N, C-alpha and C positions, 0 to 999 in steps of 0.2 A: 424105477428109474429118479433117478435123480441128482436134475442141475443145475446151475444156479442161474440158468436162463427160463424166461417161461416160454411154454410154448404152445403156440395160434392152431389151434384147431377149428372147422367151420362143421360145425353136429348141420345134417338137412333133417329138418321131419315133413309127414306130411300123413294128418288122420282124415278117416272116414270117420264123419258120425252122423246121426239119427236124428232129426229134431220131432216128435210129437207135442210141441207146443210151443210155435213160434211167437203168440203174445208174448209168453211168460223167456223168451231172450229178448226180444226187439224191450221188452220194462226193465231187464237186467240190464244190457248196455246203456239204458236211457239213464240209472238214477247208475252208473258207475263211472255216465259221460256227468251227469250232473254235482256229483259227491268228486269228482277228481280236483288237483287246483292247481287250474285251468288262469289265465291271467287274460277275462274275453275282451278288454280295452285292446290288446294286442293281438288278434284275435284277428286276419280277417269276417271271419261268420259272429253271427249273437249267440250266445249259448241257444237259443233256439230255434233259428237256425240249424245249430249243427245236428240238436233232437231233430230237428223234422227230417235232415238229412239220413240219419241214419236209423232213423225207423219206417223211413220210409226201403230200407236194403239190408234184408236178412244177410247175407252175404257179410257185408260190411260189418252189419250188430256181432256175427260173432266174431269175425277177425279181432274186435274188438275188446270184446271176453277174455280173449289167450293172453299167456302173460309168458314171455318167454322170460325175462327174467325170475318166471318162478320155475322153472322148469328145473334147475339144477341149483337153487338158494342156497338147500340143505349141506350140502359138499364139502366139504373142510377143504384149503388149497386153491379151491377153483373162485375163481369171478365170469358170471357171464358180462359179455363187454360190450351188449348192442342184442337186433334180431329182429328181422322181420315177419312178418305174418301175416298170413293173407289167405281169404275162403271166399271159393264160388261152385257154386250152385251145379249138381249137375256129374257125368262123370270125369273122372278124372282127364287131369290135361295135359297133351300131348307133350307140352314142352315140359314137363314136370316127370319123367316115368324111369325110378333108379333101375341101373341097372343091376346085372347082378354078376358082375364078374368083380373079382377081387381090383384095386387099384393095379396093383402092378400087371397085372392081367389088358389094361385096357389102351387101344390103338391109337 
């Protein structure tokens, strides 16, 4: 496929993970937040408030560690233009149940 116009594709992903050490995950999320290049003077929260909020929510901590920009970073001819990741504790959400039919079979 060779075309002068870029193709935009939506890539959907759901991962099921098991956490054996929640404390280690919370520590990693805090460290990444503390080392992020964020101008806290322009944010509504302070760094310490953001850390406290992150450490109080394991799912949010997991989501903060996932980096959609790195998923396909080493693929030539492709640029990740943005993404959204979230995490929820428990069974798969009813609102995100992928189908098993080809897109042209959808009604």
